[in-house]
ZAPATI-262929 format. One record per residue (C-alpha): x, y, z; residue in three letters. Coordinates in steps of 0.25 Angstrom, whole numbers, plus 5000, padded with zeros to 4 digits. Example, Ala and Ser with C-alpha at 12.3 -4.5 7.8 and 13.67 -1.06 7.14 Angstrom:
ZAPATI-262929
5049:4982:5031:ala
5055:4996:5029:ser
***
This chain:
ZAPATI-262929
6090:5764:4810:met
6085:5777:4803:arg
6073:5786:4805:gly
6075:5786:4820:tyr
6085:5795:4827:thr
6088:5784:4837:gly
6087:5792:4849:lys
6077:5795:4860:leu
6077:5806:4871:leu
6074:5802:4885:arg
6071:5814:4894:ile
6069:5812:4909:asp
6062:5824:4915:leu
6064:5820:4929:asn
6079:5820:4928:glu
6080:5830:4916:arg
6088:5820:4908:lys
6089:5818:4893:ile
6094:5804:4888:ala
6096:5799:4873:val
6092:5785:4870:glu
6093:5777:4858:lys
6082:5771:4849:ile
6085:5756:4846:thr
6082:5750:4833:glu
6074:5739:4841:lys
6065:5750:4846:leu
6063:5755:4832:ala
6060:5742:4826:arg
6050:5737:4837:glu
6043:5750:4839:tyr
6046:5759:4828:leu
6045:5773:4835:gly
6034:5782:4840:gly
6023:5775:4847:arg
6031:5762:4847:gly
6043:5768:4854:trp
6034:5776:4864:gly
6026:5763:4868:ala
6039:5755:4870:lys
6046:5765:4879:ile
6033:5767:4887:leu
6032:5752:4889:phe
6047:5750:4892:asp
6049:5762:4902:glu
6036:5762:4910:leu
6036:5750:4919:asp
6022:5751:4925:ser
6009:5759:4926:arg
6012:5774:4927:ile
6004:5787:4929:asp
6005:5795:4916:pro
6009:5807:4923:phe
6020:5801:4931:ser
6034:5804:4928:pro
6036:5789:4923:glu
6027:5792:4911:asn
6035:5795:4899:lys
6033:5803:4886:ile
6039:5796:4874:ile
6040:5804:4861:ile
6043:5796:4849:ser
6046:5798:4834:thr
6046:5787:4824:gly
6056:5783:4813:pro
6049:5792:4802:leu
6048:5805:4810:asn
6057:5816:4804:gly
6060:5808:4792:thr
6051:5815:4783:gly
6041:5804:4782:ala
6027:5809:4779:tyr
6018:5810:4790:ser
6027:5805:4801:phe
6028:5817:4810:ser
6022:5812:4823:lys
6029:5809:4836:cys
6023:5799:4847:cys
6022:5802:4862:ile
6020:5790:4871:asn
6017:5790:4886:ser
6007:5785:4896:ile
5994:5792:4894:ser
5989:5802:4904:ala
5975:5798:4900:leu
5975:5783:4899:thr
5987:5779:4907:gly
5991:5770:4896:gly
6001:5772:4884:cys
5999:5784:4875:asn
6005:5788:4862:arg
6002:5802:4856:ser
6007:5807:4843:met
6009:5821:4838:val
6013:5826:4824:gly
6020:5838:4819:gly
6035:5840:4820:his
6040:5835:4833:phe
6043:5821:4829:ala
6052:5825:4817:ala
6059:5836:4825:glu
6062:5826:4836:leu
6068:5817:4826:lys
6076:5828:4820:phe
6081:5831:4834:ala
6087:5817:4834:gly
6076:5810:4843:trp
6067:5799:4841:asp
6059:5801:4854:gly
6059:5806:4868:ile
6056:5799:4881:ile
6052:5809:4892:ile
6051:5804:4906:glu
6050:5809:4920:gly
6044:5823:4924:arg
6050:5837:4925:ala
6049:5844:4938:glu
6035:5849:4941:thr
6038:5864:4941:lys
6049:5863:4930:lys
6043:5859:4917:pro
6052:5856:4906:val
6052:5855:4890:tyr
6062:5847:4882:ile
6069:5854:4871:leu
6076:5845:4860:ile
6085:5851:4850:arg
6092:5840:4842:asp
6101:5832:4852:ser
6099:5843:4863:lys
6088:5840:4872:val
6084:5849:4884:glu
6074:5848:4896:ile
6071:5863:4898:arg
6062:5871:4908:asp
6048:5873:4903:ala
6043:5881:4915:ser
6040:5893:4907:lys
6032:5885:4896:tyr
6024:5877:4906:trp
6009:5882:4904:gly
6011:5886:4889:met
6002:5880:4879:thr
6008:5871:4868:thr
6008:5882:4857:asn
6015:5893:4866:val
6025:5883:4872:phe
6030:5879:4858:gln
6030:5893:4852:glu
6037:5898:4865:thr
6048:5888:4864:leu
6050:5889:4849:arg
6052:5904:4851:lys
6061:5903:4864:glu
6070:5892:4857:leu
6070:5900:4843:asn
6066:5887:4836:asp
6053:5887:4828:thr
6055:5872:4824:arg
6054:5866:4838:leu
6044:5855:4839:arg
6036:5852:4852:phe
6029:5842:4860:leu
6023:5850:4872:cys
6011:5851:4882:ile
6002:5863:4885:gly
5995:5866:4898:pro
5986:5853:4897:ala
5999:5845:4898:gly
6004:5853:4909:glu
5992:5851:4917:arg
5991:5836:4914:leu
5978:5836:4906:val
5977:5821:4903:arg
5976:5823:4888:tyr
5986:5834:4886:ala
5993:5833:4873:ala
6007:5836:4868:leu
6008:5847:4857:ile
6018:5848:4846:ser
6015:5861:4839:asp
6000:5860:4837:arg
6000:5845:4836:arg
5996:5836:4848:ala
6000:5823:4854:ala
5987:5822:4860:gly
5982:5809:4865:arg
5984:5803:4879:gly
5989:5815:4887:gly
6004:5815:4883:thr
6004:5830:4886:gly
6000:5827:4900:ala
6011:5817:4902:ile
6021:5828:4897:met
6015:5838:4906:gly
6016:5828:4918:ser
6031:5828:4915:lys
6032:5843:4916:asn
6036:5843:4901:leu
6031:5855:4893:lys
6036:5849:4880:gly
6047:5845:4870:ile
6053:5854:4859:ala
6062:5848:4849:val
6070:5853:4837:arg
6079:5844:4828:gly
6088:5847:4817:thr
6092:5833:4812:gly
6085:5823:4803:lys
6080:5809:4803:val
6088:5799:4794:glu
6081:5788:4786:val
6087:5775:4782:ala
6083:5775:4767:asp
6080:5789:4763:ser
6076:5785:4748:glu
6067:5774:4753:gly
6061:5784:4764:phe
6058:5794:4753:lys
6051:5784:4744:gln
6042:5779:4756:ala
6039:5793:4760:asn
6035:5797:4746:ser
6025:5786:4746:lys
6018:5792:4759:val
6015:5805:4752:ile
6011:5798:4739:glu
6001:5789:4748:phe
5996:5802:4755:tyr
5993:5808:4742:lys
5985:5796:4737:ser
5976:5797:4749:asp
5965:5807:4747:lys
5961:5807:4761:met
5975:5810:4767:ile
5980:5819:4755:trp
5967:5827:4753:glu
5957:5827:4765:ser
5968:5825:4776:phe
5978:5835:4771:arg
5967:5846:4771:lys
5959:5843:4783:tyr
5967:5833:4792:gly
5959:5826:4802:thr
5948:5837:4801:gln
5941:5828:4791:ile
5937:5819:4803:gly
5924:5825:4810:pro
5915:5825:4797:asn
5920:5811:4793:phe
5919:5804:4807:phe
5906:5811:4810:ser
5900:5806:4797:glu
5904:5792:4802:leu
5898:5794:4815:gly
5910:5793:4823:ile
5914:5807:4826:phe
5912:5807:4842:pro
5903:5818:4846:thr
5898:5822:4860:arg
5908:5814:4867:asn
5906:5802:4858:tyr
5891:5801:4860:lys
5889:5803:4845:phe
5897:5801:4832:gly
5893:5813:4824:gln
5895:5828:4827:leu
5884:5838:4822:lys
5891:5849:4814:gly
5904:5841:4813:val
5907:5847:4799:glu
5910:5860:4807:lys
5922:5854:4813:ile
5927:5845:4801:ser
5937:5847:4789:asp
5930:5858:4780:glu
5925:5866:4792:ala
5938:5866:4799:leu
5945:5870:4786:his
5939:5884:4788:glu
5949:5886:4799:tyr
5961:5880:4791:trp
5974:5888:4790:lys
5984:5878:4785:lys
5987:5863:4785:asn
5999:5859:4794:thr
6007:5846:4794:ala
6016:5838:4803:cys
6031:5835:4799:tyr
6032:5830:4785:arg
6017:5827:4783:cys
6011:5830:4769:pro
5997:5829:4774:ile
5997:5841:4783:his
5984:5838:4790:cys
5985:5848:4801:gly
5975:5860:4799:asn
5979:5874:4806:leu
5965:5880:4809:leu
5962:5894:4814:thr
5949:5900:4819:val
5948:5914:4814:glu
5935:5919:4821:asp
5925:5916:4831:gly
5927:5912:4846:pro
5940:5904:4843:tyr
5946:5914:4834:lys
5961:5913:4833:gly
5962:5898:4836:val
5972:5890:4828:val
5975:5875:4828:thr
5981:5864:4820:glu
5969:5855:4819:gly
5959:5852:4825:pro
5961:5837:4821:glu
5950:5827:4820:tyr
5951:5822:4834:glu
5950:5837:4840:thr
5937:5839:4831:leu
5931:5827:4837:phe
5935:5830:4852:ser
5931:5844:4852:phe
5921:5843:4841:gly
5914:5829:4842:gly
5916:5826:4857:ala
5912:5840:4861:cys
5901:5842:4850:glu
5908:5854:4845:ile
5907:5858:4830:asn
5913:5872:4831:tyr
5926:5871:4824:ala
5933:5883:4830:pro
5931:5878:4844:ala
5938:5865:4841:ile
5949:5872:4834:ile
5951:5880:4847:ala
5950:5868:4856:ala
5961:5861:4847:asp
5970:5873:4848:met
5969:5874:4863:tyr
5971:5859:4865:cys
5984:5860:4857:asp
5989:5872:4865:gln
5985:5867:4878:tyr
5990:5853:4874:gly
5978:5844:4874:leu
5973:5832:4867:asp
5961:5837:4859:thr
5954:5823:4859:ile
5954:5821:4874:ser
5951:5836:4876:thr
5939:5836:4868:gly
5934:5822:4872:ala
5935:5825:4886:thr
5927:5838:4885:ile
5917:5830:4877:gly
5916:5820:4888:phe
5914:5831:4898:ala
5903:5837:4890:met
5895:5824:4891:glu
5898:5823:4906:cys
5892:5837:4907:tyr
5880:5834:4898:glu
5877:5822:4907:lys
5879:5829:4920:gly
5891:5822:4924:leu
5899:5835:4924:leu
5892:5847:4929:thr
5895:5862:4929:lys
5901:5860:4943:gly
5911:5850:4938:asp
5915:5859:4926:thr
5916:5872:4933:gly
5903:5878:4926:gly
5908:5874:4912:val
5896:5867:4904:glu
5902:5856:4896:leu
5892:5855:4884:arg
5894:5849:4871:phe
5895:5858:4859:gly
5901:5870:4867:asp
5914:5874:4859:his
5918:5885:4868:glu
5918:5874:4880:leu
5928:5865:4873:ile
5938:5876:4870:val
5937:5881:4884:asn
5939:5867:4890:leu
5952:5864:4882:val
5958:5875:4891:arg
5952:5870:4904:lys
5957:5856:4901:ile
5971:5860:4897:ala
5972:5869:4910:tyr
5964:5860:4919:arg
5954:5871:4922:glu
5941:5868:4928:gly
5934:5856:4921:ile
5946:5855:4912:gly
5954:5849:4924:asp
5944:5837:4924:leu
5943:5836:4909:leu
5959:5836:4908:ala
5958:5822:4914:glu
5952:5816:4901:gly
5939:5808:4899:val
5942:5796:4907:lys
5946:5803:4920:arg
5935:5814:4918:val
5925:5802:4917:ser
5931:5795:4930:glu
5929:5808:4938:arg
5915:5811:4933:ile
5911:5796:4934:gly
5896:5793:4933:lys
5893:5789:4919:glu
5903:5797:4912:ser
5912:5784:4908:glu
5901:5781:4899:glu
5905:5792:4889:phe
5919:5794:4893:ala
5926:5793:4879:met
5940:5788:4881:his
5947:5775:4881:val
5958:5772:4891:lys
5957:5787:4895:gly
5960:5793:4881:leu
5948:5800:4875:glu
5943:5795:4862:leu
5945:5802:4849:pro
5935:5805:4838:gly
5930:5792:4832:tyr
5918:5785:4838:asp
5920:5770:4838:pro
5906:5767:4838:arg
5907:5770:4823:gly
5921:5764:4821:ser
5922:5751:4829:lys
5937:5749:4827:gly
5940:5763:4833:gln
5933:5758:4846:gly
5943:5746:4847:leu
5954:5756:4843:gly
5950:5765:4855:tyr
5949:5754:4865:ala
5962:5747:4862:thr
5971:5759:4859:asn
5983:5760:4869:pro
5981:5775:4872:arg
5966:5774:4873:gly
5955:5781:4865:gly
5963:5784:4853:cys
5961:5783:4838:his
5976:5785:4834:cys
5979:5770:4836:gln
5968:5763:4829:gly
5959:5772:4821:tyr
5950:5762:4814:ser
5953:5769:4801:ile
5946:5758:4793:gln
5933:5761:4800:glu
5933:5776:4797:lys
5940:5778:4784:phe
5940:5763:4778:gly
5955:5764:4778:ile
5962:5755:4774:pro
5949:5747:4772:glu
5935:5750:4776:glu
5928:5742:4788:val
5915:5743:4795:asp
5917:5753:4806:arg
5905:5747:4814:phe
5910:5733:4814:ser
5919:5727:4824:ile
5924:5716:4815:lys
5939:5716:4813:glu
5941:5729:4820:lys
5951:5723:4830:ala
5960:5719:4819:arg
5959:5733:4812:met
5962:5740:4825:met
5974:5731:4829:lys
5980:5734:4815:trp
5977:5749:4816:glu
5983:5750:4830:gln
5996:5744:4825:glu
5997:5753:4813:tyr
5995:5765:4822:tyr
6006:5760:4831:cys
6015:5759:4819:leu
6011:5772:4814:leu
6013:5779:4827:asp
6027:5773:4828:ser
6032:5777:4814:met
6026:5789:4818:ile
6016:5792:4806:gly
6004:5801:4806:cys
5991:5795:4810:leu
5983:5803:4800:phe
5989:5798:4786:pro
5993:5785:4793:gly
5979:5781:4796:gln
5971:5788:4785:met
5980:5784:4774:ser
5993:5776:4776:val
5985:5765:4783:ile
5980:5761:4770:lys
5995:5758:4766:lys
6003:5758:4778:ile
6017:5755:4771:asn
6016:5770:4766:val
6021:5773:4780:tyr
6028:5761:4784:thr
6037:5761:4772:asp
6044:5773:4777:leu
6050:5766:4789:leu
6060:5757:4783:ala
6067:5767:4775:pro
6067:5777:4786:val
6072:5767:4797:thr
6080:5756:4789:gly
6072:5746:4797:ile
6067:5736:4786:lys
6056:5730:4795:glu
6049:5743:4795:phe
6045:5740:4781:ser
6037:5728:4786:glu
6022:5731:4790:leu
6021:5719:4798:glu
6033:5723:4806:tyr
6028:5737:4808:leu
6014:5732:4812:phe
6021:5723:4823:lys
6027:5736:4828:ile
6014:5742:4829:gly
6008:5730:4836:glu
6020:5730:4846:arg
6017:5744:4850:ile
6003:5743:4852:phe
6005:5731:4861:asn
6015:5738:4869:leu
6006:5750:4871:glu
5996:5740:4876:arg
6006:5734:4886:leu
6009:5749:4891:ile
5994:5751:4893:asn
5993:5737:4901:ile
6004:5741:4910:arg
5997:5755:4912:gln
5985:5748:4917:gly
5976:5748:4905:leu
5967:5735:4903:lys
5958:5728:4893:arg
5947:5736:4899:glu
5953:5749:4895:asp
5951:5744:4880:asp
5937:5749:4879:thr
5929:5761:4874:leu
5920:5771:4881:pro
5906:5765:4885:lys
5899:5775:4875:arg
5906:5768:4863:leu
5903:5754:4868:leu
5889:5755:4873:phe
5883:5768:4868:glu
5878:5767:4853:pro
5881:5778:4844:met
5868:5786:4844:pro
5867:5791:4830:glu
5874:5793:4817:gly
5881:5782:4808:pro
5886:5774:4820:cys
5872:5774:4827:lys
5871:5762:4837:gly
5886:5759:4836:gln
5894:5755:4849:val
5908:5749:4849:val
5909:5734:4851:glu
5922:5734:4857:leu
5924:5721:4865:glu
5923:5712:4853:ser
5933:5720:4845:met
5942:5721:4858:leu
5943:5706:4859:asn
5946:5704:4845:glu
5957:5715:4846:tyr
5964:5709:4858:tyr
5964:5695:4851:glu
5971:5702:4839:leu
5981:5709:4847:arg
5985:5697:4855:gly
5980:5703:4868:trp
5973:5695:4879:his
5958:5698:4878:lys
5955:5699:4892:asn
5966:5709:4896:thr
5971:5715:4883:gly
5985:5712:4886:ile
5994:5707:4875:pro
5997:5692:4875:lys
6011:5687:4877:gly
6011:5682:4863:val
6008:5695:4857:lys
6019:5702:4865:leu
6029:5692:4861:lys
6025:5694:4846:glu
6027:5709:4847:leu
6040:5707:4855:gly
6033:5714:4867:leu
6035:5702:4877:asp
6049:5706:4879:val
6045:5721:4881:val
6035:5716:4892:val
6045:5707:4899:lys
6055:5719:4900:lys
***
């Protein structure tokens, strides 16, 4: 079995013990890697409902069989844990170079358990087979950029790669992110979980290489990936130049760019925070390991109140969260907010969305100056959003409340704030209003980690890929979403990049999957039916984790604004999400009980999960 190193690290912070475990071929064949491995380990090793901040929670960092092989656009690693926001299963992905470096060091993944002593924070240093738990006391309090720069200088190694937290993770901000260089594993609060373990981060350096089973077959399959990219104008021209920054104009035109805390679907002046306008601040494109698309954009603000700000981004979701949700169309402020989120270690989606929710609460009189410490939370105030990022990261003043996320802020405020609290299962919604994309609404409601677009994007409704469908219709959306969710489980376990994976390769999936058999030597990996069964197995296992964590059918829902408040204007005027009928059809297709949302025994047996559950 090639493509894998065959080894996992298990690090117990309680006992400061490091153990090496083998990856079995059975685990590889049934769960592939990445997201699949993380779900399997979480299910097997967490016996009952746990508090996300308890030492019993685990951080599982996994690579896939294609990481480090040179396969185009396979740079990401997956981080699984119980979410600080939802209390359910969470997976967060990050690109860059960490995954490849971990494979070069000889490791397929890391399981972190326990908790270091409160006043003795640590970091983990991995240099090939040498693994150390080191004192991090002098680094505690550093921003992510300073920590990474400092350690590289002290260890005299500019090629060290990191996963680390900033002040937000140290203070258990519930949507704290893990940062790798300038890239983020943002969603679900994995940074807060690392902070709860008094772990500052992981630094890795490897000097080995990843072996493949059939080097000539792999070379041919990989060449077809680049050929396919070049044949796709959207990926090879638009995406290579702008990355996800093409999004605000496009989605605002569709009427699904969430604005003013999801009240509207179009932002006035949206062109000021989209592609061409942002390109005025462009310095260069950046890329993850072995990716020819280099969709990252390094931007610099050279004058005005945010002079000197530099960031790799902002991505579309950041432009939505600080732009649309907070009704800001001043690009330098969003660029600044993005930079500070990276440095403090914050998920930009949840940060901006929580601020936008607080703004509406203030507008409605549910929050007052007495609650905010004199801060006026007004839509459109670009200086406010930048200042609030710091307050949230350090839990200062009103930032202490906002650090808890939309769901908990709403619970504390009470009154009618629940009507417009834009989250699912506790995870703040991303930048697509499902009143104009009905399948997206079903995707949000049924996503294992909550309000997320990365595990069901309804690409057909937005871009007509691989075929065009009526975005306002609910017909066949359950079938469409089930298929997409299983595809993303597969993609997240290989582990391929979502951007070309959903924008281009989804039209011809074997462009990616044809890489698996020559890399691993596992013939079954050349069969799409076999691979999609892996995807379905993973999705159902995540459902079982959520059930054990106390999530119910009632949690498969949407904010009331989307269900009962028609879009007031624009192309989607008058639309709401007709969720219940889609949900019933979806449960039937999934083989889940309609009344409970629990997978039926026959489905578990079909997927080989009946044995897992009995254990």
